[in-house]
N, C-alpha and C positions, 0 to 999 in steps of 0.2 A: 818256791823257785821263781825267779824273775825271767821273763822272756827277753831275748836280745831285741833291741829296736830294729824295726824294718825287716824282721825275719818271721814270715808266716809259718804256721805248722806244716802246711803243704804248699808245694809249688811244682807245676809240671808244664812241659811244652810238648807238642806233637806236630811234626811236619809231614805232609803227604805230597808227593810230586808224581805227576804222570807225564811221560814223554812218548809221543806218538812215533811209530816207525815210518809213517808216510812223510813225504816232504811237501812243504808249501813254500813257494818262492825260493826254492833251494835252501830252506831252513826247516828245522825240526820244531813242530808245535809242542808246547808244554803248558801245563797248568799246575799250580802249587797252592796249597792251603796250609797256613800255620796257625795253630791254636795255642793259647797260653792261659793257664789258670794260676791265680795267686790266691791262696786261702786267707781266711780271716785269722784273728788272734795276733795280728801284727800290730805292735805298738809304736808310737812315734818317738818315744824317749824313755829312758829309765826313770822310774818313779823316784822323786826326790832330787833329781839333777836339774833338768830344764824346768820342772814345775816350781822349784824354789825361786828361780829368776822371774818367771812370768805369772805365777799364781794359778796357772791352768794345769789341771791334772793330765797325765798321759792319755792319749786317745787310742782306742782300739779301732783299727782300720778294717773296713768291710772287705770281703772277698770280691774278686772280679774275674771276668773271662773276656779275652779279646781274640779276634780272628783276623787274619790277613790273607787276601786272595790275589794271585798274580796269574795272568794268562798271556802267552806270547809266543814269539818265534825266536829260535836261537840258531844262528849260522856261524860259520868260521870267522867271517869278517864283520858281522854285525848282529845285533839282537834288538828286538823291540817287544815291549810288553805293556799291558794295561794292568793297573793294580788298584785295589781297594784296601786300605788299611783301616782297621777297627770296623769291620764289616757291619756289626749290629750297633754301632755308635755307643758303645759302653762308656759311661763317665766314671772312670776309676779315680778314686782319691789316693794318690801315690804317697803323699807326705803332708803331715800337719806340722806347721812350724809355730811354736809358741814364743819365739823371740820377740823382743821389743813390746811385750805386754799385749799384743794384738794377735789372735790366732789367725793364721793364713793356711790355705790348703793348695797344694800343687796337684793338678790333675793331668791325665793323659791327653793326647791330641784327639779331637773328634774324628768322625769318619772322614777319610781323605781319599780322593780319587786322583789318579795321575797316569801319565804316559811316560815311559822311559825308553830312550833310544840310545844305543851304544855302537860305536864303530871301533874296530880294532885295526890299527895301522902301524 
């Protein structure tokens, strides 16, 4: 049996959010963590399709885990939060391309920090 391309055996996500009952600056404090797991055994192409064009065999992609963290304040008219995406700076290989006879790999973004501010009007 052949595996479908880009389809791991297991994939899961989990999100946990905490909202405090106390108010800070007339806003509700919150913290959220999102975890994602993508299992191995995911291949980049069907055997005999792309490999005929490039000469490279299908690649079995490794499993990876990522986590995103957000801490902030949420009010009726505004919200502000600090975030860290890809907390442990996982380098996930998302896709191997064999087109044009040179194998290339697409990876996820590295650890990213930021501040987000929104106003509702």
